[in-house]
ROPA-7115 format. One record per residue (C-alpha): residue in one letter; x, y, z. Coordinates in steps of 0.02 Angstrom, whole numbers, padded with zeros to 5 digits, always signed. Layout:
% residues N
AXYZ/...
END
This chain:
% residues 493
M+00000+00000+00000/Q+00069+00169-00051/Y+00001+00341-00005/T-00016+00490-00120/S-00059+00673-00092/T-00235+00738-00122/R-00151+00880-00219/D-00012+00793-00316/K-00023+00621-00399/N+00167+00614-00414/V+00187+00596-00226/S+00206+00415-00171/V+00260+00367+00005/T+00250+00215+00118/P+00124+00209+00261/S+00260+00241+00391/E+00327+00391+00292/A+00150+00462+00282/I+00128+00445+00471/L+00300+00517+00507/T+00278+00675+00402/G+00093+00700+00438/L+00058+00819+00293/A+00116+00805+00112/P+00249+00933+00060/D+00123+01022-00053/G+00000+01047+00090/G-00109+00902+00032/L-00167+00758+00142/F-00104+00581+00120/V-00231+00456+00052/P-00212+00270+00012/E-00192+00239-00174/T-00332+00110-00159/I-00459+00076-00021/P-00437-00106+00033/S-00575-00232+00067/L-00592-00325+00231/E-00508-00494+00223/K-00614-00575+00359/S-00803-00583+00345/L-00910-00488+00471/D-00969-00658+00531/E-00788-00700+00575/L-00755-00527+00649/K-00903-00533+00767/D-00813-00648+00891/L-00652-00545+00896/S-00598-00423+01032/Y-00576-00238+00995/Q-00388-00262+00982/E-00408-00406+00858/V-00528-00306+00749/A-00408-00158+00752/Y-00269-00272+00688/E-00378-00335+00546/V-00407-00155+00490/L-00235-00081+00521/K-00140-00220+00432/L-00230-00175+00269/Y-00175+00008+00275/L-00007+00002+00365/T+00074-00130+00256/D+00255-00088+00295/Y+00229-00125+00480/T+00260-00306+00529/E+00126-00408+00618/A+00230-00400+00777/E+00250-00211+00764/L+00064-00180+00735/K+00008-00296+00874/D+00134-00214+00993/C+00065-00041+00950/I-00115-00101+00970/N-00084-00189+01137/K+00007-00037+01208/A-00135+00077+01153/Y-00291-00018+01203/D-00247-00074+01379/E-00292-00026+01557/K-00293+00159+01507/F-00472+00120+01457/D-00596+00096+01598/T-00680-00051+01510/E-00606-00207+01431/L-00729-00183+01287/I-00637-00021+01241/A-00789+00041+01140/P-00950-00023+01222/L-01121-00014+01138/V-01267+00050+01240/K-01450+00042+01187/A-01567+00180+01243/D-01744+00161+01176/S-01719+00106+00995/T-01551+00195+00970/Y-01379+00116+00987/F-01242+00227+01057/L-01060+00181+01023/E-00968+00251+01174/L-00795+00307+01122/F-00752+00401+01282/H-00684+00266+01396/G-00501+00311+01370/A-00382+00416+01475/T-00453+00585+01425/I-00638+00534+01411/A-00660+00583+01229/F-00661+00488+01064/K-00491+00559+01017/D-00416+00429+01135/M-00466+00293+01012/A-00334+00354+00889/L-00217+00457+00996/S-00180+00310+01111/I-00101+00220+00965/L-00026+00363+00862/P+00129+00387+00972/H+00172+00203+00953/L+00142+00206+00765/L+00246+00364+00750/T+00396+00306+00852/T+00394+00140+00756/A+00390+00240+00592/A+00539+00345+00651/K+00642+00187+00680/K+00590+00114+00512/N+00643+00271+00420/Q+00803+00300+00519/A+00739+00470+00575/D+00883+00556+00665/K+00790+00711+00723/E+00679+00744+00872/I+00497+00736+00815/V+00398+00892+00861/I+00211+00861+00859/L+00113+01018+00816/A-00073+01007+00851/A-00222+01124+00846/T-00368+01076+00957/S-00549+01126+00974/G-00545+01045+01146/D-00515+00857+01142/T-00371+00820+01023/G-00252+00925+01127/K-00271+00832+01290/A-00277+00661+01207/A-00121+00700+01105/M-00027+00767+01256/A-00076+00616+01360/G-00019+00501+01220/F+00148+00586+01189/A+00193+00639+01367/D+00373+00586+01402/V+00383+00478+01243/A+00569+00474+01202/G+00621+00568+01045/T+00464+00675+01038/R+00403+00848+01088/I+00223+00907+01077/I+00155+01085+01063/V-00035+01107+01065/F-00129+01266+01018/Y-00308+01295+01077/P-00432+01442+01069/K-00423+01533+01237/D-00611+01556+01258/G-00670+01416+01145/V-00662+01260+01256/S-00752+01202+01413/K-00674+01234+01584/V-00643+01048+01607/Q-00560+01036+01435/E-00448+01184+01474/M-00399+01118+01646/Q-00359+00948+01571/M-00234+01031+01455/L-00160+01157+01576/T-00124+01024+01707/Q-00044+00899+01588/K+00123+00835+01653/G+00271+00789+01542/D+00442+00866+01512/N+00410+00865+01324/V+00236+00946+01330/D+00187+01127+01296/V+00014+01205+01281/V-00022+01375+01204/A-00187+01470+01214/I-00217+01582+01062/T-00322+01739+01059/G-00426+01673+00914/N-00537+01528+00867/F-00500+01348+00817/D-00490+01389+00632/H-00351+01514+00671/A-00258+01378+00768/Q-00281+01248+00631/S-00231+01367+00491/G-00077+01422+00589/V-00020+01243+00613/K-00047+01201+00429/E+00051+01355+00376/M+00198+01297+00482/F+00192+01126+00399/E+00191+01204+00226/N+00335+01326+00265/Q+00488+01246+00185/E+00605+01381+00253/L+00545+01343+00429/A+00568+01156+00398/A+00750+01187+00348/E+00777+01297+00501/M+00703+01162+00614/A+00806+01025+00531/A+00965+01125+00562/A+00916+01133+00747/G+00883+00944+00751/Y+00693+00947+00740/Q+00563+00874+00621/F+00379+00922+00624/S+00239+00794+00627/S+00053+00803+00661/A-00068+00731+00789/N-00221+00807+00706/S-00333+00701+00598/I-00239+00765+00446/N-00115+00627+00496/I-00165+00462+00416/G-00106+00378+00578/R-00251+00464+00665/L-00381+00421+00533/V-00347+00235+00502/P-00371+00179+00684/Q-00542+00264+00682/I-00604+00148+00545/A-00585+00003+00666/Y-00726+00055+00783/Y-00854+00059+00644/V-00806-00117+00590/Y-00809-00172+00773/A-00979-00092+00808/Y-01065-00176+00660/A-00987-00344+00705/K-01042-00330+00887/L-01221-00283+00840/L-01218-00436+00729/K-01155-00545+00872/E-01289-00478+00989/E-01421-00514+00854/E-01475-00332+00850/I-01449-00335+00662/T-01439-00472+00531/L-01290-00501+00417/G-01294-00376+00274/E-01429-00267+00353/P-01387-00083+00320/L-01349+00020+00475/D-01357+00210+00470/V-01224+00302+00570/V-01247+00474+00646/V-01085+00565+00682/P-01064+00733+00770/T-00945+00816+00649/G-00823+00961+00650/N-00660+00921+00561/F-00740+00777+00464/G-00615+00641+00515/N-00736+00536+00617/I-00869+00523+00482/L-00736+00499+00347/A-00680+00344+00444/A-00861+00281+00431/Y-00859+00314+00243/L-00697+00213+00227/A-00772+00070+00330/K-00921+00070+00211/E-00804+00068+00059/M-00713-00080+00138/G-00872-00182+00144/V-00962-00139+00307/P-01151-00123+00266/I-01167+00057+00323/G-01319+00142+00247/K-01332+00330+00268/L-01187+00432+00336/I-01281+00564+00436/C-01169+00713+00466/A-01227+00808+00621/S-01174+00989+00645/N-01207+01121+00778/E-01247+01301+00733/N-01081+01312+00638/K-01171+01215+00502/V-01047+01234+00359/L-01054+01046+00324/Y-01245+01041+00328/D-01248+01180+00198/F-01118+01089+00094/F-01212+00925+00086/T-01374+01018+00053/S-01310+01133-00085/G-01144+01067-00149/T-01060+01231-00101/Y-00936+01242+00042/D-00932+01420+00111/R-00836+01469+00266/N-00880+01653+00243/R-00994+01666+00394/D-00990+01710+00579/F-00899+01588+00692/I-01017+01537+00833/L-00959+01477+01005/T-01076+01338+01060/S-01097+01211+01200/S-01019+01080+01084/P-00850+01167+01058/S-00760+01021+00977/M-00875+01051+00827/D-00850+01240+00822/I-00757+01228+00657/L-00782+01315+00488/I-00637+01233+00393/S-00663+01044+00397/S-00490+00981+00348/N-00533+00800+00314/L-00667+00845+00188/E-00521+00867+00067/R-00496+00678+00069/L-00678+00647+00024/L-00667+00774-00118/Y-00518+00676-00185/F-00611+00510-00180/V-00773+00574-00259/S-00681+00672-00395/G-00614+00507-00461/N-00449+00527-00367/S-00414+00690-00456/A-00272+00783-00369/Q-00293+00926-00494/A-00477+00952-00451/T-00445+00936-00263/K-00302+01061-00269/G-00415+01182-00364/F-00551+01171-00230/M-00425+01201-00091/E-00352+01352-00181/E-00528+01424-00202/L-00561+01395-00018/K-00401+01484+00032/Q-00426+01631-00086/Q-00615+01655-00088/G-00673+01556+00064/S-00787+01445-00039/Y-00800+01319-00182/S-00936+01219-00268/V-00921+01037-00320/T-00987+00965-00484/P-01158+00879-00495/E-01064+00715-00529/M-00969+00733-00365/Q-01129+00776-00273/A-01208+00617-00341/K-01063+00515-00272/M-01097+00591-00100/A-01282+00544-00100/D-01261+00433+00054/F-01206+00584+00157/I-01352+00670+00242/G-01326+00838+00326/G-01419+00890+00482/Y-01393+01014+00623/A-01456+01056+00797/T-01474+01228+00874/E-01416+01260+01052/A-01595+01247+01115/Q-01625+01083+01021/T-01462+01010+01090/A-01515+01050+01269/E-01691+00982+01238/E-01619+00819+01172/I-01509+00794+01327/K-01660+00823+01439/A-01782+00716+01338/V-01666+00565+01323/Y-01623+00575+01509/E-01806+00586+01560/N-01860+00446+01443/T-01717+00324+01469/G-01603+00383+01611/Y-01459+00394+01487/V-01351+00550+01506/M-01253+00610+01355/D-01136+00753+01319/T-01177+00900+01206/H-01090+00832+01050/T-01179+00664+01063/A-01342+00759+01090/V-01317+00853+00926/A-01302+00685+00838/A-01449+00608+00931/Y-01561+00755+00886/V-01511+00750+00703/G-01537+00561+00700/D-01709+00579+00778/E-01757+00713+00652/Y-01701+00603+00508/R-01808+00458+00571/R-01958+00572+00592/R-01943+00618+00408/H-01902+00439+00356/P-02001+00315+00464/E-01939+00174+00352/A-01756+00214+00390/N-01626+00085+00442/K-01575+00054+00622/Q-01463+00191+00686/L-01294+00199+00771/V-01255+00364+00858/I-01071+00398+00889/S-01051+00455+01069/T-00893+00558+01067/A-00866+00622+01244/S-00911+00590+01424/P-01047+00706+01493/F-00924+00746+01634/K-00818+00841+01508/F-00962+00964+01477/V-01044+00953+01647/K-01109+01132+01651/S-01202+01120+01486/V-01266+00944+01523/M-01331+00982+01698/S-01407+01148+01644/A-01501+01056+01506/I-01569+00927+01628/D-01624+01062+01750/N-01594+01248+01723/K-01575+01275+01911/F-01394+01218+01882/A-01358+01357+01757/D-01275+01471+01887/V-01186+01335+01986/D-00995+01321+01972/E-00940+01191+01844/F-00834+01092+01966/A-00972+01093+02097/L-01086+01007+01972/L-00975+00854+01951/E-01044+00765+02104/K-01221+00808+02049/L-01186+00724+01882/V-01124+00568+01972/Q-01294+00558+02059/V-01396+00597+01903/S-01304+00477+01786/Q-01278+00343+01919/T-01101+00319+01857/E-00932+00342+01939/M-00835+00502+01915/P-00703+00465+01781/Q-00522+00458+01836/A-00482+00596+01710/I-00595+00714+01807/K-00531+00663+01979/E-00355+00702+01921/I-00388+00884+01877/I-00492+00937+02027/D-00341+00978+02135/A-00207+00976+02001/K-00082+01117+01983/T-00084+01227+01827/L+00078+01195+01733/H+00056+01296+01573/D+00019+01481+01548/I+00077+01533+01374/V-00044+01643+01275/C-00010+01713+01101/A-00097+01795+00954/P-00129+01682+00802/E+00003+01775+00699/K+00133+01738+00834/M+00114+01548+00830/E+00274+01516+00731/A+00375+01633+00842/T+00305+01545+00996/V+00358+01374+00929/K+00534+01439+00899/E+00540+01513+01072/I+00483+01349+01153/L+00612+01250+01055/S+00748+01383+01077/V+00774+01396+00889/
END
């Protein structure tokens, strides 16, 4: 398996090279030259553990890793850091299945990929005789940052610098980052939004002069964002696993289409579902759920992607995104693997802030359904599901649940539905508890944690216990235009 750039067909690298560099030299994203098919049937997969399913997926994409290397990475990633041996349990509430992806060390779905990425990356460095210290640059809308820092903390041969929007994450998310230990970890708050952080990081990756300067100082940049194929491929595994487990539990029959509803910001999570479908998993509709920053809803409705709009801060901050990086990979696939067309769209986006796809491309995206939830609808969904079932979900999951419910109201004949539950409600305790009862709206966020324990009848996650009395270790703040200078200062370049 070789990887090419979404913007240049002449680029061809091995899987480990793609993971090591993160972003193609031309600013494009790495994509597999072909999408493989599953080698084992879903009937065979249904009796496998999460780790075994992950191996069956990863071996098809990461073909220059040996079986021993892949299994070592998988076993180091999906271990006692997760609070359940199942790793990704399925929960049924009413007629909806929730795939809980928040049982890792930082109680968000990013753990599913960022637990394994450090191991894939350090293995890739050895394979490619990398002689420089790897500096992970990451932009976060709340969850990637903590999960990446937790994954890379004190990993030999690596440094990690995370940028996040100062007023664009929850208090728990911010405290998780600011209290992260590790001699190789730095966190920077920027006085802008997530799109500023993401654009700043991408600009540093594309800056060849900066790369040369870093190389001379003994550093090499890599990425922990979902632009890195090493982040995306592990996410495919949980869609394969979920379908197989529903099959095992006789909730679905072999070959029965299953719709998936994914709360979506940067488009990586739902792109992983698309790839699982292309590999042979009988996924029906790919329901793309947005909050009030509904750039993806508008795109799937009209065929025009337009980021020229107000950026809205919502109660689901990990989805407060107007530039969905991973959509570039989908454009490449549905344009018939045309790097020229994809590059053109990305140049239009950069210069004009918008682009429109062809009717032929739109037709190839017919299985994608856009939907969105307002702030009020998100809160109502949390309250309604809790009152009807006792199940407590976070704000991002609630966006997806609302959009899924709306789709079924319009299509009573629709397939069974899998909602991707991306974060623990403890991570967004203020919004969750205020939705359940507005008397909590003026109560301090940390004071509400014990209330949520009582309401949800679950234990407080270890990740929350750790930050309650933890010491703040990071205090750097910079303007978006000072990100490069801040990186140089941190690395003493």
